[in-house]
N, C-alpha and C positions, 0 to 999 in steps of 0.2 A: 552095380546098376547097369542095365542093358543099354545099348546105344539108342534103342527106341525110347526108353524112359528118359534118358538124358536129353534127347531131342525134344521130347514133349515138355520137359521141364524148362528148357531154353525158350521154347515157343511161348510157354505160359509167362515166363519172366518178361519176354519181349512185349507180349500183349499187355502185361500189367504196366510196364513203362510207358507204352503207347497210350494206355488209358489215362495214366497220371498226367502225361504231357497234354493230352486232349482236354482233360479237366482243367489243367492250368491255363491253357489257351482260352477255353470257354470262360473261365473266371476273369481273365484279363480282358477278354472281349466285352464281358458284361460291365466291367468297370469303365471301359472306354465308352461304351454305348450310353451308360447312365451318367457319365461325367458332365458337370456344368461348364467345364472348360472345353474349348475347341481342341480336339486331339486329331492331328493331321499327320499322315505318313507322307514322306517326300523322297523321291528318288534323287540320286546324286546330280542328275541333270536339272533338278528343280521341278519335276513333274509330280503332281499330286497323285498318290496311290491309294490313300484312304481318307475318309471324311466322315466324322461321327455326327450324330444328331445335333450336338451342341454347336458344331461348326456351321451346320445348316441354319440354325436359329441365329447365331451370332453374325454371320456374313450374308445370309439371304440366298446363297447358292445351294441347290439340292446336291446330294452326293453324285447324282448322275451328271449334273452340270459341272461339278468341280473336278471329279476324278479324270485324270488324263490331261488336265489343263495345267499350265505352269503356275507356280505359287505367286507369280507376279499379278495374277488376277485380283489378289487382295492387297497388292502392294501399292505404295504411293510413289509416283514417278521419281521425286527428289530423294527417295530413301531406298531405291532398289539396290543400291550398293551394299546395303546391310545384309541382304541375302547371301551375297558372295563372301562377305567378311565372316558371317556366321558359319557357312560351309567350310571355309578354310580353318576356322578354329576347331570345328568338330573333327575334321580330317586329322588334325594334330592331337586328337584325343581329349580335347577340352569340352566339357559340358557347359553350355551357356545357360545360366539360370537368371530368371526374372529380368531379362533385358527389356527395358521399356522403349517401346517404339509405337508406330501407328499403322493401322490397317484400314483399307477402304472396303466398305460393304458393296453389295450389288447395286444398291440405290445411290451409291457414291457418298454415303455418309461416312465420316471418318471416326474411327474408334481408337482410343488409347488402350494399348494392350501390354501386358507383361509376358514376355516370351521365354519359354524354357525349351532348349533344343538338346536332344540326346542322340548319340550314334546308334544306328541299327546295324548289327553285324551278322554274318552267316556263321555256320557251325565251325568254320576254320578261323573265325575272328576277323574276317575281311569286312571292311565297311561297305555296306550295300545301300544305305539310305539314312534318312533322318526321321526322328520322331519329334514332332513339333507340338507343343502345348501352348495355346494362347488363352490368357485370362483377361477378360474385359475389365479394365480399371478406369473406364471413362468417368463413372460417377465418383470413384475414389479420387481421381485426378482433379475433377471439378471441385470436389469438397476441399481438396488440398489447396487448389488455387484460390478458392473463396477464403479459406482460413489464412492463406498467405496475404491476400488482399487486405483482410482485416488487420493482420499484423503490421503490414507496411503502412496502413492508414493511421496507425497509432502514433501520436506525438510523443509517447513515452518510449524510452529505450527498452527494447525487449531482447532477451538473450536466452539461449539454451546452453546448458553446461553439462559436461559428462561427469561421471562419478569421480574422476581424477582431477576435476577442476578445469578442464580444457573447454574452450568455447566451441560449440558445434554449429551454431547458427545465430544470426543477428538480424535486426531490421535496419531500415535506413536511418531511423532516429539514433540508433547506437553508433552508426558510422559518423553521423554529424557530431555527436557529443564527444567522441574520442578523436575524430579527425583521421581515423584509420580505415582503410578499405575492408570490405567483407572478406576478400581473399586473404588479407594479412591478419585479420582478427581470428578467423576460424583456425583452430588448432593451437592457439596460444593460451597462456594461463589467464583465466578470468581476473585474478587478483592483480595482474600487472598494470591495470588501467585506473588504479585508485591511489589516493594520497596515503592511504593506510592499507597496504597489501595484505598484511596479516589479519587485519580486521575483516577484510573482504573474504579471505580464505576461511576464517572462522564462521562467517555468515553462511556460505554455501554448505559447509560441513554441518552446520546446525540444521539446515534444511534436510540434508540426507539423514540426519539422526532423528529429527522430530517430524519430518514430513512437510514442514512449512516454516516461514518466518514472516512477520508482519512489521511494516514500517521500520526496517533495518537501515539506520543512517550510514551513508557513505558519501565520499566526495570523489567524483570522476575528474581525472586530469586529462585535458585535451593535449594533443601533441604540441600545440602552440603555447601551452602553459595555463590556459583558461581553466578555472575550476568551476564545477557544477555540483551543488549540494543536492543529493537525491535521497529518497526513502525507497528501499527495495521491499517488494512483496513477492515472495517466491514459494513454489511448491514443487514436489517431485512429480515426474510423469512416468507412467508405466506401460509395459506392453500388455497384450491381451491376457497373458498368463499372470499378470500382477507383479512382474519383476520390474524393479526400479531401473529406468534407463538413464535418467539424469534429472536436472533441475531446470525449471522454467522460471525466469525472473523478470519482473517488470519494475522499472525505476521511475518514480514520479519526481520531476524536477521541482525542488522546493527552494531554489535559490532566491526567487522574489519573495516567497513567504518568509524565508529566514532573514532576508534584508529588512522586510517589514517588521518582523519580530524584534530584530536588533534596533530598528528605529524606535519602535514602541518602548523597548527596554531603555533606550537612551532618554526618552521623554520621562519615563518613570524614575530613572536615577537622577534626572535633573531636578525633580520635584523636591522642594524643601520640606514638604509635608510627609509624614510617615505613611507609606502605602503598604497594604498587605492583602494577600488572597487567602481565603479560608475555605476548607472543605466542608461538606455537609455535616461531618461529625465534629466540627470546631477545631480541626487541626490546621496549623499554618502551612500553606503550600509554597508561598513565595513572599519575599519582602524586598524593600529597596534600602539604599544606604541610610536614609533618614530614620528608618525603623531601627536599624542596627545602632545608630547613634543614640536614639532616645531610650533604648533599653539597655545598651551596653553589652548586648549579646550578639555573637556572630551569626551570619546567615545560616551556616550549617547547623548550629545548635538551635536556632529558632524554628527552622523547617521541621515539621513533624510533631511539634509540641502544641499544647493546648493554648489557643489564643487568649483565653481568659486569665492565664497564669501571670500576665505581665501588668495587671491592674490592681489598684488599691481595693477595688470592689469586684472580685472575680465573678460573683453571681450576677451582678449588674451587667458585666461585659458579656457573660453567657446569654443572658436574656436579650441583649442587644442583637447579637448575630442571629439568634433564633427568630427574632422579630423580622429581620431582613428576609429570611427564608419563607416566613409565613406571609409577609406583606409585599415582598419584592424590593423594599428599600427602607432606609431610615434616614432622617435628616437631623443634623445638629444634636446627635446623641452624646451627652456629656459623660466623660470618663477621665480618670486620672492614671497615667502611666507611671509605673515605678521603675526607675533605673536600678540596675543591680547594685549600685553603690548607695541607693536610698533616695536620690533626687527624684522629686515628683514633678510631673508635667501635666498640666490640665489641658485636655483636648476636647474638641467636638468632632464626632465621627459622622461622616456621610458615607453610606454604603448601599450597594445594590447587588442583586444576583447577576451572574454571567452564565451564558448558555452555550451549548455546542450548536452546530449547524442544523441539527434536528430539533432544536428548541428545548432540549433537556437541560435542566439546571445543573451546572457543574460545581458551583461554589459561590462565595461572596467576595466582592472586591470592595475594600474599605479604605477611605482616606481620612486621616486625622489632621485637623487644623489646631496647631498649638495656640491656646488662648491664655497661657500663663501670664504674658505681659499685659494682655487685655484685662485679665482678672486683677492684676496688680494695679493697673491704672484705674479700674473700677473701684477697687478698695480705697485707693488714694482719693478719688473723687468723693466717695461716700464719707471718708474721714473728714475731708475738707467741708463737705456739706454739714456734717454733724457739728463741727466747730463753728461754722457760720450760724447754724441754728441756735447753738448755745449762746453765741454772742447776741443774736437777735432777741432771745428771751431776756438776756441780761439788760439789754437796752430798753426793752419794753418795760421791764421791772423798774429800771431807773426813771424812765419817762413817767411811769405811773407815780413814782415817789415825787418827782419834780412837779408834775401837774397837780398832784395832791397838795404840795406845799404852796404852790401858786394860788390854788383855790382857797386855801386857808388864809393866805395873806390878803387875798381879795375880800374874803369874808370879814377878816379883822378890820381891813380898811373901811369896808362898808359899815361895820359896827361903830368904828371911830367917828365916821361922818355922821351917822345917825345920833351918836352921843353928843357930838358938837352941836348938831341942830337942836337937840333937846336942851342942852345947856344954854344956847342962845335964846331960846324962847323964854326961859326962866329969867333971864337978865332983862 
């Protein structure tokens, strides 16, 4: 190949490279110009060297007003030190990504921004400036602060947990119920703050597996030993790509509710009358000790079985609880309970439906009054009355006989007197 041809080929290659570089810069320039983020070039002395349309819109300064001015025109006095710190980091080869700070607009309005700063180098790799990208996160920050306010306003302990079970954030209610500061809680094992750590661990693992849990019972232990019974409702939270980031859990304090339940349970157990709750399909859902005694069957074996199975007349018992569901209650409904050993107990049932807070019927609450002694007393009274009646009849019969005899004697006496009178007349 001739020198002329080689030279021409070299020139063509150079021109091609130049064209490619020009196209690349035009492409990058187009991206910068169309970006919704403020893209600013900055010299090492802090002077603004480029200012895209998004920067004009974001900060209110035109490119003509901004270029040649120091970056401090959008800085906040108390935070100007950040510019120096960022430059020092970039000089050391560090790219600063999504550094959250504040900028001031031309109208003096303050913006919350996420800043990314990258080094700009010449062909020899020497640092000649900085490329600064500012993303306005004011709305995002306000939304985050609003959400945080809602979280902190909650009286329920709220917590976020990572996939490995570590606490990533808590609200004030969590701090109060554990007695541990936010700084000490974050990064520790969620399960450590419960009376049953393994159960707590199983709970959040269940959330990660199923996506949620509802009314999961746990007991939180305060550092001073105080226990708080809670029900946890939890679900996973995800990033915009749908990847699970962790678990958000809310605990409802049910200590008072549990104490009330225990108090109610004590009252139920103190009752000498058999008490029972029955589901809509006639299955026993709970019983007291008196029911266990009158049937001779344990609570575990009673629960889940058919209520009507424990009576001399099962069909009558079945009709009884169905009557409660249809009419809301029954009063003095007579039944006879059969003990497993054959002993019979006559009872009168008083029952009514019970409902949830929404007013939906959940089942029947029934109380049985043992009237066996009453029935026995009534039988004894009836027997005594029968005997007395028989005696009265006998006395009346005797009286009739006696009165009849007296009447006959009086009649005979009268006849004698009449006969005497007749005899006297003849004499």
